[in-house]
C-alpha positions as CSV (number, residue, x, y, z in Angstrom):
1,M,-15.3,28.9,11.5
2,T,-15.0,31.4,14.4
3,D,-18.8,31.7,14.8
4,E,-19.3,28.0,14.9
5,P,-19.4,25.9,18.2
6,I,-15.9,24.7,19.0
7,R,-15.1,21.5,20.8
8,R,-11.7,21.6,22.4
9,Y,-9.3,18.7,23.3
10,T,-6.0,18.6,25.1
11,C,-3.6,15.7,25.0
12,D,0.1,14.9,24.8
13,L,-0.1,13.1,21.4
14,A,-2.8,13.7,18.8
15,I,-3.0,11.1,16.0
16,I,-4.8,11.5,12.7
17,G,-6.1,8.2,11.4
18,A,-6.9,4.9,13.2
19,G,-5.4,2.3,10.9
20,L,-2.5,0.1,11.9
21,A,0.0,3.0,11.7
22,G,-2.1,5.3,13.9
23,L,-3.1,2.6,16.4
24,A,0.5,1.3,16.8
25,S,1.7,4.9,17.5
26,A,-1.2,5.5,19.9
27,L,-0.9,2.3,21.8
28,R,2.9,2.4,22.1
29,A,2.8,6.1,23.3
30,T,0.0,5.2,25.8
31,E,2.1,2.3,27.1
32,L,4.8,4.8,27.8
33,G,2.5,7.0,29.8
34,L,1.3,9.7,27.3
35,R,-2.2,11.0,27.1
36,V,-3.3,10.0,23.6
37,L,-6.3,10.8,21.4
38,V,-6.8,9.3,17.9
39,F,-9.0,11.3,15.5
40,E,-10.7,9.1,12.9
41,K,-12.8,10.8,10.1
42,N,-15.1,7.8,9.6
43,I,-18.0,7.4,12.0
44,E,-18.6,3.6,11.8
45,Q,-17.6,1.4,14.6
46,Q,-15.8,-0.8,12.1
47,Y,-14.6,2.1,10.0
48,L,-13.1,1.1,6.6
49,C,-9.4,1.6,6.0
50,N,-6.8,-0.5,4.2
51,S,-5.6,-2.0,7.4
52,R,-9.1,-3.5,8.0
53,L,-9.3,-5.0,4.5
54,T,-5.7,-6.4,4.5
55,G,-4.8,-10.0,3.7
56,G,-2.7,-9.8,6.7
57,I,0.8,-11.1,5.8
58,F,3.7,-9.3,7.7
59,H,6.7,-9.5,5.4
60,L,9.4,-7.3,3.9
61,A,10.1,-7.5,0.2
62,L,8.3,-10.8,0.0
63,S,10.9,-12.3,2.3
64,S,11.2,-13.5,5.9
65,I,11.4,-11.0,8.7
66,E,13.3,-13.5,10.8
67,D,16.5,-12.9,8.8
68,S,19.2,-10.6,10.0
69,A,18.6,-6.9,9.8
70,Q,21.5,-6.5,7.4
71,V,20.0,-9.1,5.0
72,I,16.5,-7.5,5.2
73,A,17.9,-4.0,4.6
74,S,19.8,-5.2,1.6
75,R,16.6,-6.8,0.1
76,I,14.7,-3.5,0.5
77,Q,17.5,-1.7,-1.3
78,A,17.5,-4.3,-4.0
79,V,13.8,-4.2,-4.8
80,T,13.8,-0.4,-4.9
81,D,17.0,-0.2,-7.0
82,N,18.7,1.5,-4.1
83,T,16.2,4.4,-4.0
84,A,14.9,3.6,-0.5
85,Q,16.3,5.9,2.2
86,Q,19.1,4.0,4.0
87,D,18.0,5.1,7.4
88,L,14.4,4.0,6.8
89,S,15.3,0.6,5.3
90,Q,17.7,-0.1,8.2
91,A,15.1,1.0,10.8
92,V,12.4,-1.2,9.3
93,A,14.8,-4.1,9.0
94,Q,15.9,-3.7,12.6
95,D,12.4,-3.5,14.0
96,A,10.6,-6.1,11.9
97,L,10.5,-8.9,14.3
98,R,10.2,-6.5,17.3
99,L,6.9,-5.2,15.8
100,V,5.5,-8.7,15.4
101,R,6.4,-9.7,19.0
102,W,5.0,-6.4,20.3
103,L,1.7,-7.0,18.5
104,E,1.6,-10.5,20.0
105,Q,1.9,-8.9,23.4
106,Q,-1.2,-6.9,22.6
107,G,-3.2,-10.0,21.8
108,I,-2.7,-10.2,18.1
109,R,-2.5,-13.8,16.8
110,F,-0.4,-15.0,13.9
111,M,-0.3,-18.2,11.8
112,R,1.6,-19.6,8.9
113,S,-0.4,-19.2,5.7
114,G,1.8,-20.9,3.1
115,P,5.0,-22.7,2.4
116,E,7.2,-19.6,1.7
117,P,9.2,-18.0,4.5
118,W,7.4,-14.7,4.1
119,H,4.1,-16.5,4.9
120,T,5.3,-17.2,8.5
121,F,3.5,-14.2,10.2
122,T,-0.1,-13.9,8.9
123,L,-2.9,-12.5,10.9
124,S,-5.2,-15.0,12.4
125,P,-7.9,-15.8,11.6
126,P,-6.8,-15.2,8.0
127,S,-8.5,-13.2,5.3
128,L,-8.1,-15.7,2.5
129,P,-8.2,-14.6,-1.1
130,Q,-11.8,-14.8,-2.1
131,I,-14.5,-13.5,-4.4
132,G,-15.7,-10.3,-2.8
133,R,-14.6,-8.8,0.5
134,N,-15.6,-10.9,3.5
135,W,-13.3,-9.0,6.0
136,S,-15.5,-8.8,9.1
137,G,-14.2,-11.0,11.9
138,R,-10.9,-11.7,10.1
139,A,-7.3,-10.6,9.8
140,G,-7.2,-6.8,9.8
141,D,-10.6,-6.3,11.3
142,V,-9.7,-8.4,14.3
143,M,-6.3,-6.7,14.6
144,L,-7.8,-3.2,14.7
145,R,-10.5,-4.2,17.1
146,T,-7.9,-5.8,19.4
147,L,-5.6,-2.8,19.3
148,E,-8.5,-0.4,20.0
149,Q,-9.6,-2.5,23.0
150,R,-6.1,-2.5,24.4
151,L,-5.8,1.3,23.8
152,T,-9.0,1.9,25.7
153,Q,-7.9,-0.3,28.6
154,L,-4.8,1.9,28.9
155,G,-6.7,5.2,28.8
156,G,-6.4,6.1,25.1
157,Q,-9.4,6.8,22.9
158,I,-10.5,6.8,19.2
159,L,-12.7,9.8,18.4
160,R,-14.8,8.9,15.4
161,G,-16.3,11.3,13.0
162,H,-13.5,13.9,13.4
163,Q,-12.3,15.1,10.0
164,T,-8.9,16.8,10.5
165,E,-8.3,19.8,8.1
166,S,-5.2,21.5,9.3
167,L,-2.2,21.4,11.7
168,T,-1.6,24.2,14.1
169,M,1.8,25.7,14.5
170,D,3.5,27.8,17.1
171,G,6.5,29.2,15.2
172,Q,8.4,26.2,13.9
173,R,6.7,23.7,16.2
174,C,3.5,21.7,15.6
175,T,1.2,22.2,18.6
176,G,-2.1,20.5,17.5
177,L,-4.7,20.4,14.8
178,R,-8.1,21.7,13.7
179,G,-11.0,20.0,12.0
180,V,-14.7,19.5,11.5
181,L,-16.9,17.4,13.8
182,S,-20.2,18.1,12.1
183,P,-21.6,20.6,9.7
184,D,-22.1,23.1,12.6
185,T,-19.3,22.1,14.9
186,V,-15.5,22.4,14.6
187,F,-12.9,21.0,16.9
188,Q,-9.4,22.2,18.0
189,V,-6.7,20.1,19.6
190,Q,-3.9,21.3,21.7
191,A,-1.1,18.7,21.8
192,T,2.6,18.6,22.4
193,A,3.0,16.5,19.2
194,V,0.9,15.2,16.3
195,V,1.2,12.0,14.2
196,I,-0.2,12.0,10.7
197,A,-1.3,8.5,9.9
198,D,-4.3,8.8,7.5
199,G,-3.0,6.7,4.6
200,G,-2.1,7.5,1.0
201,F,-3.9,9.5,-1.7
202,Q,-5.0,6.5,-3.8
203,A,-8.7,7.4,-3.6
204,S,-8.3,11.1,-4.5
205,M,-9.0,11.6,-8.2
206,S,-7.3,15.0,-8.2
207,E,-4.1,13.8,-6.6
208,L,-3.9,10.7,-8.8
209,K,-4.3,12.9,-11.8
210,K,-1.5,15.1,-10.6
211,H,1.0,12.4,-9.8
212,I,0.0,8.9,-11.1
213,T,-2.1,8.9,-14.3
214,S,-3.9,11.2,-16.7
215,Q,-7.1,9.2,-16.3
216,P,-7.5,8.2,-12.7
217,E,-11.1,7.0,-13.2
218,Q,-9.6,4.2,-15.3
219,L,-7.8,2.7,-12.3
220,C,-9.7,0.2,-10.2
221,Q,-9.8,1.3,-6.6
222,R,-8.5,-1.9,-5.0
223,N,-8.7,-0.4,-1.5
224,A,-11.0,0.9,1.2
225,K,-11.6,4.1,-0.9
226,T,-10.8,6.3,2.2
227,G,-7.2,7.4,1.5
228,M,-7.6,11.0,0.2
229,G,-4.2,12.5,0.9
230,D,-5.4,14.9,3.5
231,G,-2.3,14.3,5.7
232,L,0.0,14.8,2.8
233,R,-1.7,18.2,2.0
234,M,-1.6,19.3,5.7
235,A,2.1,18.4,6.0
236,Q,3.1,20.3,2.9
237,H,1.2,23.3,4.1
238,V,3.5,23.5,7.1
239,G,6.6,23.1,5.1
240,A,7.1,19.3,4.9
241,A,9.2,17.8,2.1
242,V,7.7,14.9,0.0
243,T,9.3,12.1,-1.9
244,E,8.5,11.1,-5.5
245,L,4.8,10.6,-5.7
246,D,4.4,8.7,-9.0
247,Q,4.4,5.0,-7.8
248,F,1.8,2.8,-6.1
249,Y,1.3,-0.7,-4.8
250,G,-1.3,-2.6,-6.8
251,H,-2.0,-5.6,-9.1
252,V,-3.1,-6.4,-12.6
253,L,-6.9,-6.9,-12.7
254,S,-9.5,-7.7,-15.3
255,R,-10.8,-4.6,-17.0
256,D,-14.3,-5.6,-15.9
257,A,-13.2,-4.9,-12.3
258,L,-14.0,-1.2,-13.1
259,H,-17.7,-2.1,-12.9
260,N,-17.8,-5.6,-11.3
261,D,-17.0,-5.6,-7.6
262,N,-16.5,-9.4,-7.6
263,L,-13.2,-8.8,-9.5
264,W,-11.3,-6.9,-6.8
265,P,-9.2,-7.3,-4.7
266,Y,-9.1,-10.9,-6.1
267,P,-8.6,-12.7,-8.4
268,W,-5.8,-10.9,-10.0
269,A,-4.2,-11.5,-13.4
270,D,-0.5,-11.0,-12.4
271,E,0.6,-14.5,-13.2
272,L,-0.9,-14.4,-16.7
273,A,0.6,-11.0,-17.4
274,R,4.1,-11.7,-16.1
275,S,4.2,-15.2,-17.8
276,G,3.1,-14.0,-21.2
277,I,3.1,-10.4,-22.6
278,V,1.1,-7.3,-22.1
279,V,0.3,-5.2,-25.2
280,N,-1.2,-1.7,-25.8
281,P,-4.0,-1.0,-28.4
282,A,-1.4,-1.1,-31.2
283,G,-0.6,-4.7,-30.3
284,R,2.9,-3.7,-28.9
285,R,4.5,-4.6,-25.6
286,F,5.0,-1.6,-23.3
287,A,6.4,-3.0,-20.1
288,D,9.0,-5.5,-18.7
289,E,6.6,-8.2,-17.7
290,G,9.4,-10.0,-15.8
291,L,9.3,-7.3,-13.1
292,G,6.0,-8.6,-11.9
293,G,2.4,-7.4,-11.3
294,V,3.1,-4.3,-9.2
295,F,5.4,-2.9,-11.9
296,I,3.0,-3.8,-14.7
297,A,0.2,-2.1,-12.8
298,N,2.3,1.1,-12.6
299,Q,3.0,0.9,-16.4
300,L,-0.6,0.4,-17.1
301,A,-1.4,3.6,-15.3
302,K,1.1,5.5,-17.4
303,L,-0.7,4.6,-20.7
304,P,-2.7,7.4,-22.4
305,N,-5.7,5.2,-21.7
306,P,-4.9,3.0,-18.7
307,S,-7.8,0.6,-19.5
308,S,-6.8,-0.1,-23.1
309,A,-4.3,-2.9,-22.6
310,F,-4.4,-6.7,-22.9
311,A,-2.6,-9.7,-21.4
312,I,-1.7,-12.2,-24.1
313,F,-1.0,-15.8,-23.2
314,D,-1.6,-19.3,-24.4
315,H,-3.1,-22.6,-23.2
316,A,0.1,-23.7,-21.5
317,I,0.2,-20.5,-19.4
318,W,-3.5,-20.7,-18.7
319,E,-3.1,-24.3,-17.4
320,G,0.3,-23.6,-15.8
321,P,1.0,-20.2,-14.0
322,G,-2.7,-19.4,-14.3
323,T,-3.6,-22.1,-11.8
324,L,-0.9,-21.4,-9.2
325,R,-2.5,-19.2,-6.6
326,T,-5.1,-20.2,-3.9
327,L,-7.7,-18.0,-5.8
328,S,-6.0,-18.5,-9.2
329,A,-7.0,-16.7,-12.4
330,N,-7.9,-20.1,-13.9
331,P,-10.7,-20.8,-13.2
332,F,-11.9,-18.1,-10.7
333,I,-11.4,-14.9,-12.7
334,Q,-13.8,-16.1,-15.4
335,R,-16.3,-17.4,-12.8
336,A,-16.2,-13.9,-11.2
337,G,-17.2,-12.4,-14.6
338,A,-14.0,-11.4,-16.3
339,T,-13.9,-11.2,-20.1
340,I,-11.3,-13.5,-21.8
341,Y,-11.1,-13.8,-25.5
342,Q,-10.0,-17.2,-27.0
343,A,-9.1,-18.3,-30.5
344,D,-7.2,-21.1,-32.2
345,T,-4.9,-18.6,-34.0
346,L,-3.3,-15.3,-33.1
347,E,-4.9,-13.7,-36.2
348,A,-8.4,-14.8,-35.0
349,L,-7.6,-13.7,-31.5
350,A,-6.6,-10.2,-32.7
351,S,-9.9,-10.0,-34.6
352,E,-11.9,-11.1,-31.5
353,C,-10.4,-8.4,-29.2
354,G,-10.0,-5.6,-31.7
355,L,-6.2,-5.6,-31.9
356,P,-4.2,-5.2,-35.2
357,A,-3.5,-8.7,-36.3
358,Q,-0.2,-8.1,-38.1
359,E,1.3,-6.2,-35.2
360,L,0.2,-8.7,-32.6
361,V,1.5,-11.7,-34.5
362,A,4.8,-10.0,-35.1
363,E,5.1,-9.1,-31.4
364,V,4.4,-12.6,-30.3
365,L,6.8,-14.1,-32.8
366,Q,9.5,-11.7,-31.8
367,F,9.0,-12.5,-28.2
368,N,9.1,-16.3,-28.8
369,E,12.2,-16.0,-30.9
370,A,14.0,-13.9,-28.2
371,L,13.0,-16.5,-25.6
372,K,14.3,-19.4,-27.7
373,R,17.6,-17.6,-28.1
374,K,17.7,-16.6,-24.4
375,Q,17.9,-12.9,-25.5
376,T,14.8,-11.4,-24.0
377,E,16.8,-8.6,-22.4
378,S,17.4,-7.3,-26.0
379,L,13.7,-6.9,-26.6
380,Q,12.2,-3.4,-26.6
381,P,11.2,-2.9,-23.9
382,P,13.5,-5.5,-22.3
383,R,12.0,-8.6,-20.8
384,S,13.9,-9.7,-17.7
385,S,13.8,-13.3,-16.4
386,G,15.5,-13.2,-13.1
387,K,12.4,-12.7,-11.0
388,F,9.6,-14.3,-13.1
389,I,10.2,-16.9,-15.9
390,P,8.8,-16.0,-19.3
391,W,6.8,-18.6,-21.2
392,P,6.6,-19.0,-24.9
393,I,3.2,-18.2,-26.5
394,M,2.8,-21.1,-28.8
395,Q,0.1,-23.6,-27.7
396,A,-3.4,-23.0,-29.0
397,P,-5.9,-21.9,-28.0
398,F,-4.6,-18.4,-27.5
399,Y,-6.1,-15.9,-25.0
400,A,-6.4,-12.2,-24.6
401,M,-7.7,-10.6,-21.4
402,P,-8.5,-6.9,-21.2
403,I,-6.7,-5.6,-18.1
404,V,-6.4,-2.5,-15.8
405,A,-4.3,-1.5,-12.8
406,G,-5.8,-2.1,-9.4
407,I,-4.4,0.5,-7.0
408,T,-4.1,-0.5,-3.3
409,Y,-2.0,2.4,-1.9
410,T,0.4,5.1,-3.0
411,M,4.0,4.5,-2.2
412,G,5.3,8.1,-2.1
413,G,4.4,10.7,0.5
414,I,5.7,12.8,3.4
415,R,9.4,12.6,3.9
416,I,10.4,11.3,7.3
417,D,13.5,10.1,9.2
418,K,14.1,6.8,10.9
419,D,12.1,8.0,14.0
420,S,9.1,9.0,11.8
421,R,9.8,12.7,12.3
422,V,8.5,14.8,9.4
423,L,11.3,16.6,7.6
424,D,11.1,20.0,6.0
425,T,12.4,21.0,2.6
426,A,15.8,21.7,4.1
427,G,15.9,18.1,5.5
428,Q,15.4,19.2,9.2
429,P,12.7,17.7,11.5
430,I,9.6,19.8,12.1
431,A,9.3,19.8,15.9
432,G,6.3,18.0,17.2
433,C,5.3,16.6,13.8
434,Y,5.4,12.9,12.9
435,A,4.0,10.8,10.1
436,A,3.6,7.0,9.8
437,G,2.2,4.5,7.3
438,S,1.1,5.0,3.7
439,C,1.1,8.8,4.0
440,T,4.9,8.6,4.1
441,G,7.5,8.0,1.4
442,G,11.1,7.0,1.2
443,L,10.8,3.2,1.7
444,E,9.0,1.9,-1.4
445,G,8.9,2.7,-5.1
446,G,11.8,3.5,-7.4
447,P,12.0,2.9,-11.1
448,R,10.8,-0.7,-10.6
449,A,8.0,0.2,-8.2
450,G,9.7,-1.8,-5.5
451,Y,7.2,-3.1,-3.0
452,T,8.4,-3.8,0.6
453,G,5.2,-4.5,2.6
454,G,2.5,-2.0,3.7
455,L,1.7,-3.6,7.1
456,M,5.4,-3.6,8.2
457,K,5.8,-0.1,7.1
458,A,2.7,1.0,8.9
459,G,3.4,-0.8,12.1
460,I,7.1,0.1,12.5
461,T,6.8,3.8,11.5
462,G,3.8,4.0,13.9
463,L,5.7,2.3,16.7
464,R,8.7,4.5,16.2
465,A,6.6,7.7,16.1
466,G,5.0,6.9,19.5
467,E,8.3,6.0,21.1
468,H,10.2,9.1,19.8
469,A,7.3,11.4,20.9
470,A,7.5,9.9,24.4
471,R,11.2,10.4,24.6
472,Q,10.9,14.1,23.5
473,L,8.1,14.8,25.9
474,A,10.2,13.3,28.8
475,L,13.1,15.5,27.8
476,R,11.0,18.6,27.6
477,N,9.5,17.7,31.0
478,T,6.1,18.8,29.8
479,S,4.3,15.5,30.0
480,P,2.8,13.5,32.9
481,T,5.3,12.2,35.4
482,N,4.4,8.5,34.7
483,I,6.2,8.4,31.3
484,R,8.1,5.2,31.0
485,L,10.8,4.7,28.5
486,E,11.3,0.9,28.6
487,P,11.7,-0.9,25.3
488,A,8.7,-2.7,23.7
């Protein structure tokens, strides 16, 4: 690299990644007077990232962000089985409504998209569930373009086509980054602080194999396919600690989504899987369906062959829970090309889809009996009923849908504190180093794959990173004299 042309940049705050986390950090720091540069690896004007493809609902744990911080924090702890870091859950709960109001100040518009309290703040115009991915001019696309325009007005800049490869350190302090601009040009950045905001590692086959599944190619990439875990790797290289990396946010999809792009990100099969049962190739249940689609998707990924399972349900489920969503499984998943086997008896159904008939019939009968006796918790594995109601599988015709996990983003990552400072393996902040969004861990996951809300996580951790960096620069007196520390 030393013989190659070098492009040099100097700024107060260098940010890796231009999704919501990166732009929230950049824009907030710029508001506070910092000189900010954002380094985005993709070259397209409307570069793809999960923030651009998002459905756009700002919620926490599928609940309202207008509740008290104490109530919201307790919900986050509940869905993660108390594995979320207390400081992170409290910070996110405290800043949830502040983030939305700050985004509104930047020109972001919200609307109510449904009857539930957690539908109150949805990006407008909405990106409605649909066959395919018509994201341009909607939801996340409008949000990112609006934030970039505002950032540019205040003097910040997104530099596209800049692939960051490493952080630079001066002793124990992060002082910039290095990367590749083109095959024959590298770049170096001198900065007082760096924010890593390049997303999770959901699109990296090697990282998925290491942490999530033995066969990553059997997961459907229900995402922008740009999250490669580069920030995670760079942070670890300078001594950062990481959280557990074995959970992800995703949904249950038709197995055909592996080769049919019309079947992701929607329609999903969550309602069918969590109302009936999911079985492995031996015809046996392998997950607590009552914990929902995100949990089932994680359990699918843990199977020796993640694309070998089936959702088993009956006509009542197909005509009931199967019709509930805007883009419901019934009828849209079949219209999009999903395979669904149908038969008048369970024995015939097993024959149709290649499952052992005796085992499948026994599993369904055992499930129905436990449901009748209200003893589903005694099943192996247990079937909880507090979150999603189980339905008996009794009404012909019976159905079997081949399913896979669709992975949207990884939940684990770089360990941070409430101010988004990267922590080392001793639990101490690495000076000048921040991380935000899906490259971070500590807020989601746990034994039940507790999902809290990717947009809120990205926006709040980004906002806090920008604010803390501004405070630290003011204290060190190494930044421009126009730094302002007013609240958002």
